C-alpha positions as CSV (number, residue, x, y, z in Angstrom):
1,X,123.0,58.1,109.3
2,X,124.8,59.6,106.5
3,X,123.2,58.7,102.8
4,X,125.4,59.1,100.0
5,X,123.9,60.7,96.9
6,X,124.4,58.6,93.7
7,X,125.6,60.7,91.2
8,X,123.5,61.9,88.0
9,X,122.6,59.3,85.6
10,X,125.0,60.7,82.9
11,X,123.4,58.1,80.6
12,X,120.2,59.4,80.3
13,X,120.9,63.1,80.3
14,X,122.2,63.2,76.4
15,X,118.6,61.5,75.9
16,X,116.7,64.1,77.7
17,X,118.5,67.1,76.1
18,X,118.1,65.3,72.5
19,X,114.7,65.8,72.8
20,X,114.4,69.6,72.2
21,X,117.1,68.8,69.7
22,X,115.1,66.5,67.9
23,X,111.9,68.8,68.2
24,X,113.8,71.6,66.5
25,X,114.9,69.3,63.7
26,X,111.5,68.3,63.4
27,X,110.1,71.5,62.9
28,X,112.8,73.1,60.9
29,X,112.1,70.0,58.3
30,X,108.7,70.8,58.4
31,X,109.3,74.6,57.6
32,X,111.5,73.6,54.9
33,X,108.9,71.3,53.2
34,X,106.4,74.1,53.7
35,X,108.3,76.5,52.0
36,X,109.2,74.6,49.1
37,X,105.5,73.8,48.5
38,X,104.7,77.3,48.3
39,X,107.5,77.6,46.1
40,X,106.1,74.7,43.7
41,X,102.8,76.7,43.3
42,X,104.6,79.8,42.1
43,X,105.0,79.7,38.4
44,X,102.3,76.9,38.2
45,X,99.4,79.3,37.6
46,X,101.4,80.9,34.9
47,X,103.1,77.9,33.1
48,X,99.8,76.2,32.9
49,X,98.2,78.5,30.5
50,X,100.8,78.2,27.6
51,X,99.8,74.9,26.3
52,X,96.4,75.3,26.1
53,X,96.3,79.1,24.6
54,X,95.4,78.1,21.4
55,X,92.4,76.1,22.8
56,X,91.4,79.3,25.1
57,X,91.6,81.5,21.9
58,X,89.2,79.0,19.9
59,X,87.2,78.8,23.2
60,X,86.8,82.6,24.1
61,X,86.5,83.7,20.0
62,X,89.6,86.0,21.0
63,X,92.7,87.3,18.9
64,X,96.2,85.7,19.9
65,X,97.4,88.8,20.8
66,X,94.3,88.9,23.9
67,X,95.1,85.6,24.2
68,X,98.5,86.1,25.1
69,X,97.7,88.7,27.5
70,X,97.1,85.5,30.0
71,X,101.1,85.0,30.2
72,X,102.0,88.7,30.1
73,X,99.5,89.7,32.8
74,X,101.4,87.7,35.5
75,X,104.7,88.7,34.8
76,X,103.7,92.6,35.1
77,X,101.8,91.7,37.9
78,X,104.8,90.2,39.5
79,X,106.6,93.6,39.4
80,X,103.8,95.7,40.3
81,X,101.8,94.6,43.5
82,X,105.7,93.6,44.4
83,X,105.8,97.0,45.9
84,X,102.8,96.2,48.5
85,X,104.7,93.6,50.4
86,X,106.5,95.7,52.9
87,X,103.3,97.1,54.2
88,X,101.3,93.8,54.2
89,X,104.0,92.3,55.7
90,X,104.1,94.8,58.6
91,X,100.4,94.3,58.9
92,X,99.7,90.3,59.2
93,X,103.6,89.0,59.6
94,X,106.0,87.3,57.3
95,X,104.6,84.0,57.8
96,X,101.1,84.4,57.8
97,X,101.1,86.7,54.5
98,X,102.5,83.5,52.8
99,X,99.7,81.5,54.0
100,X,97.5,84.5,52.8
101,X,99.2,84.3,49.1
102,X,98.5,80.5,48.7
103,X,94.8,81.4,49.7
104,X,94.7,83.9,47.1
105,X,96.8,81.7,44.5
106,X,93.8,78.7,44.9
107,X,90.8,81.6,44.7
108,X,92.0,83.0,41.6
109,X,92.7,79.6,40.0
110,X,88.9,78.7,40.9
111,X,87.8,81.7,39.8
112,X,89.1,81.1,36.3
113,X,86.8,78.0,36.1
114,X,83.7,80.6,36.2
115,X,82.8,80.5,32.3
116,X,83.3,84.4,31.6
117,X,86.3,86.3,30.0
118,X,86.2,88.6,32.9
119,X,86.8,85.8,35.5
120,X,89.5,84.3,33.4
121,X,91.5,87.5,33.4
122,X,90.2,88.3,36.6
123,X,91.7,85.4,38.4
124,X,94.7,85.7,36.3
125,X,95.2,88.9,37.8
126,X,94.9,87.7,41.6
127,X,97.2,85.0,40.8
128,X,99.9,87.1,39.5
129,X,99.4,89.5,42.3
130,X,99.6,87.2,44.9
131,X,102.5,85.1,43.6
132,X,104.4,88.7,43.6
133,X,103.7,89.2,47.3
134,X,105.0,85.7,47.8
135,X,107.7,86.1,45.6
136,X,109.1,88.8,47.8
137,X,108.5,86.9,51.0
138,X,109.8,83.9,50.0
139,X,114.1,84.9,50.3
140,X,112.9,86.6,53.4
141,X,111.9,83.7,55.1
142,X,114.8,81.7,54.1
143,X,116.8,84.2,55.7
144,X,115.2,84.3,58.8
145,X,114.3,80.5,58.9
146,X,117.4,79.1,57.3
147,X,120.1,81.9,57.6
148,X,122.7,78.9,58.4
149,X,122.1,77.3,55.1
150,X,120.7,79.6,52.9
151,X,122.8,78.2,49.6
152,X,121.0,74.7,50.1
153,X,118.0,76.2,50.8
154,X,118.0,78.9,47.7
155,X,118.8,75.8,45.8
156,X,116.0,73.9,46.8
157,X,113.9,76.6,46.2
158,X,114.8,77.6,42.7
159,X,114.5,73.7,42.2
160,X,110.9,73.7,43.2
161,X,110.3,76.7,41.2
162,X,111.6,74.9,38.0
163,X,109.5,71.9,39.1
164,X,106.3,73.4,39.3
165,X,106.6,75.5,36.2
166,X,107.5,71.8,34.1
167,X,104.8,69.8,36.1
168,X,102.3,72.3,34.9
169,X,103.4,72.7,31.2
170,X,103.6,68.9,30.8
171,X,100.5,67.8,32.1
172,X,98.0,70.4,31.3
173,X,97.5,69.2,28.0
174,X,96.8,65.5,29.2
175,X,94.5,66.9,32.1
176,X,92.6,68.8,29.2
177,X,92.0,65.6,27.6
178,X,91.1,63.8,30.7
179,X,88.5,66.4,31.7
180,X,86.9,65.8,28.1
181,X,88.6,68.6,26.4
182,X,87.8,71.4,28.8
183,X,90.6,73.7,29.1
184,X,88.8,75.6,32.3
185,X,88.9,72.2,33.9
186,X,92.7,71.8,33.0
187,X,93.8,75.2,34.7
188,X,91.1,74.5,37.4
189,X,92.9,71.6,38.5
190,X,95.9,73.4,39.6
191,X,94.1,74.5,42.7
192,X,95.0,71.2,44.3
193,X,98.6,71.7,44.9
194,X,97.5,75.5,46.3
195,X,95.1,74.3,48.9
196,X,97.3,71.5,50.0
197,X,100.4,74.3,50.4
198,X,98.0,76.2,52.6
199,X,96.9,73.4,55.0
200,X,100.5,72.2,55.3
201,X,101.4,76.1,55.8
202,X,98.7,76.5,58.5
203,X,100.5,75.7,61.7
204,X,103.5,77.8,60.8
205,X,101.2,80.6,59.7
206,X,99.4,80.6,63.0
207,X,102.6,79.8,65.3
208,X,102.9,82.9,67.8
209,X,105.8,85.3,66.8
210,X,108.3,85.6,69.4
211,X,109.3,81.9,69.3
212,X,112.5,80.5,67.4
213,X,111.3,78.7,64.6
214,X,114.3,76.2,64.0
215,X,117.2,75.2,65.8
216,X,120.0,78.4,65.8
217,X,117.7,80.8,63.4
218,X,116.6,84.4,64.4
219,X,113.3,85.1,66.3
220,X,110.0,84.0,64.1
221,X,108.6,87.2,62.4
222,X,111.2,89.4,63.4
223,X,111.1,91.0,60.2
224,X,107.8,92.8,61.8
225,X,109.7,94.6,64.3
226,X,109.9,98.1,63.8
227,X,113.3,98.2,65.8
228,X,116.2,99.7,63.1
229,X,114.0,98.6,60.3
230,X,115.6,99.8,57.4
231,X,114.6,102.6,54.9
232,X,113.6,101.4,51.8
233,X,114.2,104.7,49.9
234,X,117.8,104.3,50.7
235,X,118.0,101.2,48.4
236,X,117.6,103.2,45.6
237,X,120.7,105.1,46.3
238,X,122.7,102.1,46.8
239,X,125.0,100.3,44.3
240,X,124.8,97.0,45.6
241,X,121.2,97.0,45.8
242,X,121.0,98.3,41.9
243,X,123.2,95.4,40.8
244,X,121.0,92.7,42.4
245,X,118.3,94.6,40.8
246,X,119.7,95.0,37.3
247,X,120.6,91.2,37.2
248,X,117.3,90.0,38.4
249,X,115.7,92.1,35.8
250,X,117.8,91.3,32.5
251,X,118.1,87.4,33.4
252,X,114.1,87.6,33.9
253,X,113.6,89.4,30.5
254,X,115.8,86.8,28.7
255,X,113.9,83.8,30.6
256,X,110.6,85.1,29.8
257,X,111.3,86.1,26.1
258,X,112.7,82.6,25.6
259,X,110.0,81.1,27.4
260,X,107.4,82.8,25.0
261,X,109.2,82.9,21.7
262,X,111.2,79.6,21.3
263,X,108.6,77.2,20.5
264,X,107.7,79.8,17.6
265,X,111.3,80.0,16.6
266,X,111.9,76.0,16.4
267,X,108.6,76.1,14.6
268,X,109.4,78.5,12.0
269,X,112.6,76.5,11.3
270,X,110.7,73.5,10.5
271,X,110.3,71.6,14.2
272,X,106.7,70.3,14.3
273,X,104.8,72.3,17.1
274,X,104.5,69.1,19.4
275,X,108.4,68.6,19.3
276,X,108.9,72.5,19.9
277,X,106.8,72.3,22.8
278,X,108.9,69.2,24.0
279,X,112.2,70.8,23.5
280,X,111.1,73.5,25.8
281,X,109.5,71.5,28.5
282,X,113.0,69.2,27.9
283,X,115.1,72.0,29.1
284,X,113.7,72.6,32.2
285,X,115.4,69.2,33.1
286,X,119.1,70.9,33.1
287,X,117.6,73.9,34.5
288,X,116.6,71.9,37.7
289,X,120.2,70.5,37.9
290,X,122.1,73.9,37.6
291,X,119.4,75.5,40.1
292,X,119.6,72.8,42.6
293,X,123.5,72.8,42.2
294,X,124.9,76.4,41.9
295,X,123.7,78.2,44.9
296,X,125.3,75.7,47.2
297,X,128.5,75.8,45.2
298,X,128.7,79.9,45.4
299,X,131.1,80.2,48.6
300,X,133.3,77.8,47.0
301,X,134.1,79.3,43.5
302,X,136.7,81.7,42.6
303,X,136.6,84.4,41.4
304,X,132.8,85.0,42.9
305,X,131.7,86.2,39.2
306,X,132.6,82.6,37.7
307,X,128.9,81.2,37.6
308,X,127.8,84.4,36.4
309,X,129.8,84.0,33.7
310,X,129.6,80.3,33.3
311,X,125.7,81.0,33.1
312,X,125.8,83.8,30.3
313,X,127.9,81.8,27.9
314,X,125.8,79.1,28.3
315,X,123.0,81.3,27.2
316,X,125.0,82.5,24.2
317,X,126.1,79.0,23.2
318,X,122.0,78.1,23.1
319,X,121.2,81.4,21.6
320,X,123.9,81.6,18.9
321,X,122.7,77.6,18.6
322,X,119.2,78.9,17.8
323,X,120.4,81.6,15.2
324,X,122.7,79.4,13.1
325,X,121.5,75.6,13.4
326,X,117.6,75.7,14.6
327,X,116.3,73.0,12.9
328,X,117.5,69.0,13.3
329,X,118.9,67.2,16.3
330,X,121.0,70.0,17.4
331,X,118.5,72.1,19.1
332,X,118.5,69.3,22.0
333,X,122.0,70.5,22.5
334,X,120.9,74.1,22.4
335,X,118.1,73.7,24.9
336,X,120.4,71.6,27.1
337,X,122.7,74.8,27.2
338,X,119.8,77.3,27.7
339,X,118.3,75.0,30.3
340,X,121.7,75.0,32.2
341,X,122.2,78.7,31.8
342,X,119.1,79.8,32.5
343,X,118.3,77.5,35.8
344,X,121.9,78.9,37.0
345,X,121.0,82.5,36.3
346,X,117.9,82.3,38.2
347,X,119.2,80.5,41.1
348,X,122.1,83.1,41.3
349,X,119.6,86.1,41.2
350,X,117.6,84.7,43.8
351,X,120.4,83.9,46.0
352,X,122.3,87.4,46.0
353,X,119.0,88.5,47.1
354,X,119.8,86.8,50.3
355,X,123.2,86.8,50.4
356,X,123.8,90.9,50.0
357,X,121.4,91.4,52.7
358,X,122.5,91.5,56.6
359,X,119.1,90.1,57.9
360,X,115.8,89.3,57.3
361,X,114.4,92.8,57.0
362,X,117.0,94.0,54.6
363,X,116.2,90.9,52.7
364,X,112.8,91.5,52.2
365,X,113.2,95.2,51.0
366,X,115.9,94.1,48.9
367,X,113.5,91.5,47.2
368,X,110.9,94.0,46.8
369,X,113.0,96.4,44.9
370,X,114.6,93.6,43.2
371,X,111.4,91.2,41.7
372,X,109.4,94.4,41.8
373,X,111.3,96.3,39.4
374,X,113.2,93.3,37.9
375,X,109.9,91.6,36.8
376,X,108.4,95.1,35.4
377,X,111.4,95.0,33.1
378,X,111.1,91.4,32.4
379,X,107.3,92.0,31.2
380,X,108.9,93.7,28.1
381,X,111.0,91.4,26.9
382,X,108.2,89.3,25.1
383,X,106.7,92.1,23.6
384,X,110.0,93.8,22.5
385,X,111.0,90.3,21.1
386,X,107.6,89.8,19.7
387,X,107.8,93.4,18.0
388,X,111.3,93.0,16.5
389,X,109.9,89.7,14.8
390,X,107.5,91.7,13.4
391,X,109.1,94.7,12.0
392,X,111.9,92.7,10.5
393,X,110.2,89.6,9.3
394,X,112.1,87.2,10.9
395,X,113.5,86.0,14.2
396,X,117.5,86.7,13.5
397,X,117.7,90.5,15.1
398,X,115.6,89.3,18.2
399,X,117.9,86.4,18.7
400,X,121.1,89.1,18.4
401,X,119.0,91.2,20.9
402,X,119.1,88.4,23.3
403,X,122.7,87.5,22.8
404,X,123.7,91.3,23.2
405,X,121.4,91.7,26.4
406,X,123.8,88.7,28.0
407,X,126.9,91.6,28.5
408,X,125.1,93.8,30.7
409,X,123.3,90.7,32.4
410,X,127.2,89.6,33.0
411,X,128.5,92.7,34.3
412,X,125.4,93.3,36.6
413,X,126.0,89.4,37.8
414,X,129.3,90.2,38.3
415,X,128.5,93.4,40.5
416,X,126.1,91.5,42.5
417,X,128.3,88.5,42.9
418,X,130.8,90.8,45.0
419,X,130.6,89.9,48.8
420,X,129.2,92.8,50.5
421,X,126.0,94.0,52.0
422,X,123.3,96.2,51.4
423,X,123.6,99.9,53.0
424,X,127.1,99.3,54.2
425,X,129.9,101.7,54.3
426,X,132.9,101.0,51.9
427,X,131.4,100.0,49.0
């Protein structure tokens, strides 16, 4: 007897084929959540110090200049230790290295609980070094795992940086009160999100290289492969790499100089210390909005330099406002403009690192150059602004200097916005 085979059950086939897709989508969401948790921790160790700096001064019996090193050391560390990242990545792998940085951040914050000035400053250096390496790794990880959604992920990444800094700046003083006035325990509390990020990231860090982490993404840890490895030294002769680096450095210099001195500018103009701190914290809100939306809009805005120009104009309005009308209700307007301008500039500088690189290996090297040199330059911003204030006895010249620096920031940002890759012919 001849049997007639039944046709395949086509209704069940899509359900079967959807299982891998669902698994890839779930893993993609998990990796994204892990990266954003790591990003959340990349400013907390620094932003949590400023609000309790006066308590640290009195607690340790040190001068304000010595205590201010707790906020300037990390910025220099961001630059100096960034150059270790390529060698570390080749040795342990991109995703494992991100896990190690979270462990180092947690240890550094924990060390600061030890009642010793050496432990406080040593822990700060460790935190800064770990963040420096993670800063470089993050754009490469986004390029590798989410190359098809760079704008969205870089927007979320920049937003997480802002949220982490804002949360740390806003909650450290209440935490100090909750811990009976102990600034050490208030700073030590921030080990919790670092440990959480590490625990969440461990499965990704331990995943064997060679398996695609997300759908349509490149092979995991491909950055560690020696094949066609770009030579880092060649970037120093590349105009695209220098445009990205200069833009990163100049916007970071402006950001950290403003972060350090705007409360003093407002306070000297008659604003209470509480309100000055509140105004600075408020600027993070429009900053988060800009950081979330600008990267995703880059490809749709023409000409390409338009968002760079917009961020520079907003910062210029804010600085001019602080120069001409630093008291009363208007500083809320200036802080809104500053938050929007700096949030856009930070997001743009990080996104250009990814967009101007053809693959994850190049992204890692461009990130090293841009953030290494950029943060070393940025570290001089607060020092230079403070020196100008000391020499002139006022804030007019320092603020004018910030406005003038927006011109090269605009020019280098416009150059970085051009749609081309590093180390490609026909610059």
